[in-house]
C-alpha angles and dihedrals in degrees: 000000000000100000102142109161106229098180090233095308117125091233128040118242123241090257092052092048093049091048090051093047090051090053094049093048091050096043092050100038090239100143092090091058096049121095103223122191093036129122115202113228099179139355113199129184119206111199092191092057095030087226137129117220117198120190113195143158122236097227097201091059100023085235124150115229137180129209127187132190128182119221091243090058097042112113098229141325107345112254096011106073087223123135103218135141091213126035120254117257112251115251089212111098117240122250112234094198132022087215087086089058095059118102116254118240 
């Protein structure tokens, strides 16, 4: 699924990412599920309620809107768009000690 062309660079450019996103949206018929003309103001997770709350503004009407989604109803791992029963393992190596993160003097 992740086939962004990076032209030999280690990180894709904004144009490459936008092109890839457009292809994925078209290939999977996702446009009908996307809320276009919205600007997200806040995204808040409640661990107690297991619920995301998104406050946004519908820009074509200058109208505030709120969306909520419980974890049980979310279609995948929040923030990734992946449908998985277990989260992916991070490719970032763990840091055994925060001492290495302190600036040197």
